[in-house]
N, CA, C and O of each residue as an XYZ file, in Angstrom:
220
protein
N       7.802     -5.832    -13.273
C       7.749     -4.401    -13.512
C       8.771     -4.032    -14.558
O       9.919     -4.472    -14.484
N       8.386     -3.249    -15.513
C       9.295     -2.844    -16.572
C      10.354     -1.893    -16.037
O      10.087     -1.094    -15.139
N      11.547     -1.981    -16.587
C      12.614     -1.097    -16.154
C      12.645      0.199    -16.944
O      13.478      1.060    -16.663
N      11.764      0.367    -17.924
C      11.754      1.581    -18.728
C      10.709      2.586    -18.243
O      10.072      3.257    -19.055
N      10.532      2.691    -16.942
C       9.587      3.637    -16.336
C      10.034      5.062    -16.637
O      11.181      5.421    -16.368
N       9.146      5.870    -17.189
C       9.483      7.227    -17.585
C       8.807      8.289    -16.717
O       8.782      9.461    -17.094
N       8.263      7.907    -15.570
C       7.657      8.881    -14.683
C       6.147      8.997    -14.789
O       5.566      9.868    -14.143
N       5.488      8.158    -15.575
C       4.039      8.216    -15.707
C       3.420      7.271    -14.688
O       3.316      6.067    -14.927
N       3.011      7.823    -13.553
C       2.496      6.996    -12.465
C       1.131      6.383    -12.768
O       0.696      5.477    -12.057
N       0.458      6.852    -13.792
C      -0.856      6.305    -14.145
C      -0.762      4.856    -14.583
O      -1.752      4.127    -14.507
N       0.397      4.423    -15.036
C       0.554      3.056    -15.509
C       1.097      2.112    -14.454
O       1.300      0.931    -14.732
N       1.336      2.607    -13.249
C       1.805      1.744    -12.171
C       0.620      1.022    -11.537
O      -0.484      1.566    -11.515
N       0.824     -0.190    -11.022
C      -0.275     -0.888    -10.346
C      -0.655     -0.173     -9.053
O       0.163      0.520     -8.450
N      -1.885     -0.348     -8.646
C      -2.343      0.222     -7.381
C      -3.343     -0.724     -6.750
O      -3.892     -1.607     -7.409
N      -3.571     -0.523     -5.454
C      -4.567     -1.313     -4.733
C      -5.015     -0.503     -3.524
O      -4.296      0.394     -3.082
N      -6.191     -0.807     -2.983
C      -6.694     -0.021     -1.846
C      -6.079     -0.460     -0.514
O      -5.748     -1.630     -0.321
N      -5.937      0.490      0.382
C      -5.519      0.212      1.755
C      -6.651     -0.547      2.446
O      -7.819     -0.191      2.284
N      -6.321     -1.591      3.214
C      -7.364     -2.397      3.851
C      -8.042     -1.667      5.006
O      -9.124     -2.079      5.424
N      -7.450     -0.601      5.535
C      -8.041      0.131      6.653
C      -8.879      1.302      6.162
O     -10.057      1.401      6.504
N      -8.285      2.199      5.357
C      -8.990      3.423      4.965
C      -9.553      3.378      3.549
O     -10.405      4.194      3.196
N      -9.086      2.433      2.738
C      -9.601      2.298      1.384
C      -8.964      3.214      0.358
O      -9.320      3.148     -0.819
N      -8.031      4.069      0.765
C      -7.363      4.951     -0.190
C      -6.489      4.119     -1.129
O      -5.893      3.127     -0.709
N      -6.413      4.525     -2.398
C      -5.563      3.772     -3.325
C      -4.080      3.990     -3.032
O      -3.643      5.111     -2.771
N      -3.320      2.906     -3.080
C      -1.869      2.971     -2.891
C      -1.229      2.654     -4.224
O      -1.542      1.627     -4.825
N      -0.345      3.506     -4.699
C       0.391      3.246     -5.925
C       1.644      2.458     -5.607
O       2.222      2.596     -4.529
N       2.056      1.634     -6.549
C       3.261      0.833     -6.410
C       4.451      1.749     -6.156
O       4.563      2.817     -6.759
N       5.331      1.328     -5.268
C       6.566      2.057     -4.976
C       7.740      1.109     -5.151
O       7.623     -0.095     -4.924
N       8.867      1.664     -5.557
C      10.052      0.831     -5.757
C      10.449      0.122     -4.461
O      10.932     -1.009     -4.498
N      10.250      0.779     -3.321
C      10.586      0.169     -2.029
C       9.735     -1.075     -1.757
O      10.144     -1.955     -1.000
N       8.554     -1.147     -2.375
C       7.663     -2.281     -2.180
C       7.814     -3.339     -3.277
O       7.024     -4.281     -3.325
N       8.793     -3.207     -4.144
C       8.925     -4.092     -5.306
C       9.026     -5.561     -4.912
O       8.434     -6.418     -5.568
N       9.768     -5.861     -3.853
C       9.980     -7.259     -3.461
C       8.786     -7.870     -2.743
O       8.630     -9.091     -2.744
N       7.940     -7.046     -2.130
C       6.822     -7.602     -1.354
C       5.493     -6.904     -1.654
O       4.673     -6.738     -0.750
N       5.269     -6.500     -2.879
C       4.044     -5.786     -3.249
C       2.788     -6.584     -2.906
O       1.771     -5.995     -2.540
N       2.836     -7.901     -3.018
C       1.663     -8.725     -2.721
C       1.314     -8.709     -1.232
O       0.155     -8.921     -0.875
N       2.285     -8.463     -0.365
C       2.043     -8.449      1.077
C       1.695     -7.053      1.620
O       1.265     -6.934      2.767
N       1.873     -6.007      0.819
C       1.588     -4.641      1.283
C       0.084     -4.485      1.464
O      -0.685     -4.743      0.538
N      -0.340     -4.059      2.664
C      -1.764     -3.926      2.967
C      -2.152     -2.525      3.424
O      -3.305     -2.125      3.264
N      -1.210     -1.774      3.990
C      -1.523     -0.493      4.616
C      -0.814      0.647      3.901
O       0.328      0.500      3.466
N      -1.491      1.783      3.780
C      -0.925      2.923      3.069
C       0.045      3.718      3.938
O       0.867      4.467      3.409
N      -0.034      3.569      5.254
C       0.806      4.375      6.139
C       0.985      3.681      7.483
O       0.317      2.691      7.781
N       1.891      4.213      8.281
C       2.073      3.690      9.638
C       0.824      3.938     10.478
O       0.505      3.146     11.365
N       0.121      5.026     10.207
C      -1.111      5.326     10.951
C      -2.171      4.249     10.698
O      -2.840      3.808     11.633
N      -2.323      3.829      9.457
C      -3.293      2.772      9.148
C      -2.832      1.434      9.706
O      -3.657      0.630     10.139
N      -1.540      1.186      9.703
C      -1.023     -0.053     10.286
C      -1.342     -0.095     11.776
O      -1.673     -1.156     12.305
N      -1.247      1.043     12.458
C      -1.545      1.116     13.890
C      -3.037      0.930     14.165
O      -3.408      0.432     15.227
N      -3.900      1.326     13.216
C      -5.345      1.201     13.394
C      -5.908     -0.078     12.812
O      -7.128     -0.208     12.718
N      -5.071     -1.035     12.414
C      -5.547     -2.218     11.700
C      -6.554     -3.053     12.469
O      -7.407     -3.696     11.857
N      -6.480     -3.061     13.799
C      -7.390     -3.875     14.586
C      -7.768     -3.118     15.864
O      -7.264     -3.441     16.940
N      -8.648     -2.114     15.760
C      -8.968     -1.298     16.930
C      -9.654     -2.066     18.056
O      -9.533     -1.666     19.213
N     -10.366     -3.149     17.766
C     -11.052     -3.891     18.810
C     -10.077     -4.663     19.701
O     -10.409     -4.975     20.845
N      -8.896     -4.971     19.202
C      -7.906     -5.704     19.982
C      -7.340     -4.845     21.111
O      -6.972     -5.366     22.164
N      -7.270     -3.529     20.893
C      -6.759     -2.636     21.929
C      -7.730     -2.472     23.079
O      -7.312     -2.281     24.221
N      -9.015     -2.543     22.795
C     -10.037     -2.310     23.812
C     -10.372     -3.570     24.608
O     -11.070     -3.490     25.618
N      -9.898     -4.695     24.182
C     -10.261     -5.962     24.830
C      -9.448     -6.249     26.066
O      -9.646     -7.278     26.710
């Protein structure tokens, strides 16, 4: 990631949430593990496997 970021979020990488499909934009907090980020929120993380709760 370039260090000369000027606030234009259109040029940041993004990927879809595996649960809801909403696009997630890169965040500085995710810089070290961007490849492992799968969920856009804690709510989607909680819903990641709904069939496991019912079993």
